DRENGU-296911 format. One record per residue (C-alpha): residue in one letter; y, x, z. Coordinates in steps of 0.05 Angstrom, whole numbers, padded with zeros to 5 digits. Last residue first. Layout:
BEGIN
  code      c2      c1      c3
     A       Y       X       Z
...
end
This chain:
BEGIN
  code      c2      c1      c3
     X   00014   00388  -00195
     X  -00024   00413  -00134
     X  -00015   00352  -00089
     X  -00007   00381  -00019
     X   00068   00392  -00028
     X   00078   00316  -00034
     X   00050   00307   00036
     X   00104   00348   00070
     X   00166   00313   00042
     X   00127   00248   00046
     X   00124   00256   00121
     X   00055   00237   00147
     X   00039   00305   00178
     X   00105   00304   00217
     X   00083   00243   00257
     X   00015   00272   00273
     X   00026   00284   00348
     X   00039   00210   00359
     X   00081   00188   00419
     X   00056   00161   00485
     X   00104   00110   00517
     X   00057   00051   00511
     X   00023   00062   00578
     X  -00015  -00003   00587
     X  -00016  -00048   00649
     X   00059  -00064   00644
     X   00047  -00140   00646
     X   00072  -00151   00575
     X   00028  -00093   00552
     X  -00033  -00122   00588
     X  -00020  -00189   00556
     X  -00018  -00158   00487
     X  -00082  -00119   00500
     X  -00119  -00181   00524
     X  -00097  -00222   00463
     X  -00118  -00166   00417
     X  -00187  -00161   00449
     X  -00196  -00236   00447
     X  -00176  -00241   00374
     X  -00226  -00190   00349
     X  -00241  -00117   00332
     X  -00182  -00081   00362
     X  -00158  -00012   00342
     X  -00110   00013   00396
     X  -00044   00051   00398
     X  -00012   00119   00409
     X  -00068   00150   00448
     X  -00125   00104   00426
     X  -00163   00161   00392
     X  -00102   00179   00349
     X  -00081   00115   00313
     X  -00057   00137   00244
     X  -00121   00158   00208
     X  -00167   00106   00240
     X  -00117   00051   00223
     X  -00109   00074   00151
     X  -00156   00024   00121
     X  -00172  -00034   00168
     X  -00200  -00039   00239
     X  -00151  -00091   00267
     X  -00087  -00062   00293
     X  -00043  -00049   00353
     X   00008   00007   00345
     X   00057   00034   00396
     X   00121   00044   00357
     X   00150   00115   00351
     X   00198   00099   00294
     X   00160   00141   00243
     X   00094   00112   00267
     X   00116   00041   00254
     X   00138   00059   00183
     X   00073   00097   00174
     X   00029   00038   00196
     X   00073  -00009   00153
     X   00051   00029   00092
     X  -00019   00000   00099
     X  -00074   00045   00072
     X  -00122   00005   00029
     X  -00120  -00056   00074
     X  -00168  -00111   00097
     X  -00172  -00170   00145
     X  -00102  -00156   00168
     X  -00076  -00167   00240
     X  -00025  -00111   00243
     X   00018  -00104   00305
     X   00077  -00059   00322
     X   00100  -00047   00394
     X   00164  -00020   00424
     X   00213  -00049   00375
     X   00287  -00031   00367
     X   00276   00024   00315
     X   00225  -00018   00277
     X   00277  -00074   00274
     X   00330  -00025   00250
     X   00281  -00004   00196
     X   00285  -00072   00163
     X   00362  -00073   00164
     X   00367  -00003   00134
     X   00312  -00018   00085
     X   00348  -00079   00056
     X   00292  -00122   00028
     X   00284  -00166   00090
     X   00240  -00226   00075
     X   00239  -00282   00126
     X   00263  -00272   00197
     X   00209  -00311   00234
     X   00222  -00309   00309
     X   00176  -00322   00369
     X   00216  -00314   00433
     X   00273  -00365   00426
     X   00228  -00417   00394
     X   00176  -00407   00448
     X   00196  -00467   00492
     X   00182  -00514   00434
     X   00107  -00496   00437
     X   00068  -00552   00405
     X   00121  -00570   00355
     X   00137  -00496   00345
     X   00064  -00480   00328
     X   00058  -00540   00283
     X   00119  -00517   00243
     X   00089  -00448   00236
     X   00023  -00477   00213
     X   00060  -00520   00162
     X   00094  -00458   00135
     X   00027  -00425   00121
     X   00012  -00463   00056
     X   00080  -00442   00028
     X   00063  -00369   00041
     X   00118  -00336   00082
     X   00154  -00273   00058
     X   00163  -00219   00110
     X   00183  -00204   00181
     X   00150  -00237   00242
     X   00187  -00217   00306
     X   00156  -00228   00375
     X   00202  -00226   00435
     X   00187  -00203   00506
     X   00219  -00229   00570
     X   00159  -00272   00591
     X   00113  -00274   00530
     X   00066  -00322   00565
     X   00001  -00326   00526
     X  -00043  -00378   00491
     X   00000  -00400   00433
     X   00019  -00328   00419
     X  -00055  -00312   00408
     X  -00065  -00367   00356
     X  -00001  -00347   00321
     X  -00026  -00275   00317
     X  -00093  -00295   00287
     X  -00057  -00341   00238
     X  -00025  -00280   00207
     X  -00091  -00259   00174
     X  -00055  -00209   00128
     X  -00108  -00212   00073
     X  -00114  -00287   00069
     X  -00039  -00293   00062
     X   00002  -00327   00117
     X   00056  -00275   00123
     X   00065  -00224   00068
     X   00079  -00165   00114
     X   00114  -00139   00176
     X   00094  -00148   00249
     X   00137  -00133   00310
     X   00130  -00139   00385
     X   00197  -00129   00420
     X   00215  -00112   00492
     X   00274  -00069   00470
     X   00279   00006   00458
     X   00328   00050   00494
     X   00278   00078   00545
     X   00228   00092   00489
     X   00275   00141   00455
     X   00311   00113   00394
     X   00301   00145   00326
     X   00369   00168   00300
     X   00374   00135   00233
     X   00405   00139   00164
     X   00394   00209   00135
     X   00331   00222   00176
     X   00302   00155   00155
     X   00317   00164   00081
     X   00289   00235   00079
     X   00228   00215   00121
     X   00204   00160   00074
     X   00136   00150   00105
     X   00069   00173   00080
     X   00006   00148   00047
     X  -00054   00192   00058
     X  -00073   00249   00012
     X  -00147   00266   00015
     X  -00155   00307  -00047
     X  -00198   00315  -00109
     X  -00184   00369  -00161
     X  -00215   00366  -00230
     X  -00281   00336  -00255
     X  -00268   00272  -00216
     X  -00321   00239  -00175
     X  -00348   00173  -00201
     X  -00421   00193  -00200
     X  -00411   00223  -00131
     X  -00410   00155  -00099
     X  -00439   00173  -00031
     X  -00410   00244  -00029
     X  -00339   00252  -00055
     X  -00327   00177  -00058
     X  -00351   00166   00013
     X  -00314   00226   00042
     X  -00248   00208   00010
     X  -00255   00134   00026
     X  -00267   00149   00100
     X  -00211   00200   00103
     X  -00162   00148   00077
     X  -00113   00152   00020
     X  -00155   00179  -00037
     X  -00128   00229  -00087
     X  -00149   00247  -00158
     X  -00122   00305  -00199
     X  -00142   00328  -00270
     X  -00170   00261  -00293
     X  -00210   00264  -00359
     X  -00280   00256  -00332
     X  -00256   00208  -00278
     X  -00235   00159  -00332
     X  -00303   00157  -00367
     X  -00338   00138  -00302
     X  -00285   00084  -00289
     X  -00293   00058  -00361
     X  -00368   00052  -00348
     X  -00354   00011  -00285
     X  -00308  -00036  -00323
     X  -00360  -00046  -00378
     X  -00413  -00061  -00325
     X  -00367  -00111  -00291
     X  -00353  -00146  -00357
     X  -00429  -00152  -00371
     X  -00440  -00180  -00301
     X  -00389  -00234  -00313
     X  -00419  -00250  -00381
     X  -00489  -00257  -00352
     X  -00465  -00298  -00292
     X  -00434  -00349  -00340
     X  -00499  -00352  -00378
     X  -00540  -00367  -00316
     X  -00581  -00336  -00259
     X  -00568  -00262  -00268
     X  -00591  -00224  -00206
     X  -00540  -00187  -00166
     X  -00539  -00110  -00171
     X  -00469  -00106  -00201
     X  -00444  -00147  -00143
     X  -00466  -00094  -00093
     X  -00421  -00042  -00127
     X  -00363  -00091  -00125
     X  -00374  -00103  -00050
     X  -00374  -00028  -00037
     X  -00308  -00023  -00076
     X  -00278  -00079  -00035
     X  -00297  -00044   00030
     X  -00270   00023   00004
     X  -00199  -00004  -00008
     X  -00167   00051  -00050
     X  -00097   00066  -00073
     X  -00134   00113  -00120
     X  -00074   00155  -00138
     X  -00091   00183  -00206
     X  -00057   00247  -00230
     X  -00065   00265  -00303
     X  -00042   00333  -00326
     X  -00019   00352  -00396
     X  -00061   00402  -00436
     X  -00092   00350  -00482
     X  -00024   00318  -00498
     X  -00029   00265  -00553
     X  -00101   00246  -00544
     X  -00097   00260  -00469
     X  -00042   00208  -00462
     X  -00079   00156  -00504
     X  -00142   00162  -00460
     X  -00102   00164  -00394
     X  -00068   00098  -00409
     X  -00135   00069  -00432
     X  -00172   00093  -00370
     X  -00118   00068  -00322
     X  -00128  -00003  -00349
     X  -00203   00005  -00343
     X  -00195   00021  -00269
     X  -00193   00078  -00219
     X  -00128   00057  -00187
     X  -00055   00078  -00198
     X  -00032   00126  -00253
     X   00012   00188  -00254
     X   00024   00227  -00318
     X   00045   00300  -00308
     X   00077   00345  -00361
     X   00105   00288  -00404
     X   00141   00312  -00467
     X   00078   00311  -00510
     X   00063   00240  -00486
     X   00129   00210  -00509
     X   00111   00174  -00574
     X   00037   00164  -00558
     X   00053   00140  -00487
     X   00108   00093  -00512
     X   00061   00065  -00565
     X   00008   00053  -00511
     X   00060   00013  -00473
     X   00079  -00027  -00535
     X   00004  -00040  -00547
     X  -00005  -00069  -00477
     X  -00009  -00142  -00499
     X  -00067  -00125  -00546
     X  -00107  -00093  -00489
     X  -00094  -00155  -00447
     X  -00120  -00200  -00503
     X  -00181  -00154  -00514
     X  -00208  -00174  -00445
     X  -00212  -00248  -00466
     X  -00177  -00310  -00439
     X  -00117  -00269  -00417
     X  -00064  -00324  -00420
     X  -00009  -00318  -00472
     X   00060  -00314  -00441
     X   00065  -00238  -00449
     X   00059  -00242  -00525
     X   00072  -00167  -00532
     X   00091  -00131  -00468
     X   00164  -00111  -00456
     X   00177  -00040  -00434
     X   00223  -00023  -00377
     X   00240   00050  -00361
     X   00261   00064  -00289
     X   00299   00130  -00282
     X   00290   00164  -00215
     X   00351   00195  -00181
     X   00347   00151  -00120
     X   00328   00090  -00160
     X   00355   00080  -00231
     X   00353   00021  -00279
     X   00347  -00027  -00221
     X   00292  -00079  -00216
     X   00317  -00145  -00188
     X   00322  -00175  -00258
     X   00247  -00176  -00268
     X   00224  -00140  -00330
     X   00156  -00117  -00305
     X   00124  -00075  -00360
     X   00138  -00011  -00322
     X   00151   00063  -00333
     X   00175   00104  -00274
     X   00210   00170  -00284
     X   00213   00238  -00250
     X   00249   00301  -00274
     X   00211   00348  -00228
     X   00242   00391  -00174
     X   00184   00393  -00125
     X   00221   00365  -00064
     X   00271   00314  -00090
     X   00238   00298  -00158
     X   00166   00299  -00136
     X   00192   00262  -00074
     X   00223   00205  -00113
     X   00164   00199  -00161
     X   00114   00195  -00103
     X   00159   00148  -00062
     X   00166   00094  -00115
     X   00095   00072  -00124
     X   00079   00100  -00054
     X   00120   00045  -00023
     X   00196   00037  -00019
     X   00198   00024  -00094
     X   00145  -00029  -00083
     X   00198  -00076  -00056
     X   00230  -00080  -00125
     X   00166  -00099  -00160
     X   00125  -00057  -00209
     X   00070  -00092  -00248
     X   00057  -00039  -00300
     X   00066   00023  -00257
     X   00063   00083  -00303
     X   00089   00144  -00265
     X   00121   00198  -00306
     X   00134   00270  -00283
     X   00174   00315  -00330
     X   00181   00390  -00318
     X   00253   00414  -00311
     X   00280   00462  -00363
end
């Protein structure tokens, strides 16, 4: 009888199925032979009932329209989820959770109550910079009543993290930096069981079944960026600022992803000031069809990421899998994927990125070098490293 692997992802969205939220269950099923399932409280119509052999179980929260004025309100809303865990926990061999949080603690707590010998795997999905900032916040002086209650909530959250890691069996961090920091600098929240550095990966089975990756000579003069355009995190305005100042010549720049309503005006202003660039600077909107999205990676020579922060951006791996040269700000995952500036560059500011783009356009940079670590980031290889 197959062992059962269940991933609880409360806020699952369709596009996340192509990320680690969906890929870990898919590859535990395809490569390790588990019967894998995803449990979610997101009841959006775009979520299928099955995804590549994975059953998606949808559980409705109680009173989901009531705002979370107090911490106990969210706990109360999750009772149907806790009931599912208590009812099915004995049949679950491995429970997967995301993030070292109070929410993960309660899911793990109820699971261990019903199945003490079952395994809990927590994928930290970790942004070390944000964690460092949270630690510093807890040391801030209390100046008013509002600050007192905020600090008290943070202390409770931190205590739940420490309790969580005592019952976790397997914990993984995505970046080498986060892995080393949490293993050494923040040892008080180190798991009692196995701790791994497991980066995010790319969907190699899907790509190998649907694509022949183009050699550099067959690729087009295309710069590509993919993400939630115009958000504070993605810092898309940096790229627009650069494009306003350079001559793209025979190159095109594709922006793929949802566009924040507040950012649309900046796009309109860009085209009004630079009408000659309408043919070279292209916003496609959201592309949910992976075959269509990946065809852009396959055509492109260069991928860019301008984010202010990332845990470990999936787009790095997608670009890597299609042999794109990668330009990125210094965010999570960049150091792991870009090999000492061989297959890309980590750039610290707008001027550096502008200069690098111009040099690529003017053939002053060798962008034909391919990554030696491409096989390492295949999900079919990474999943074997997690000792479930």
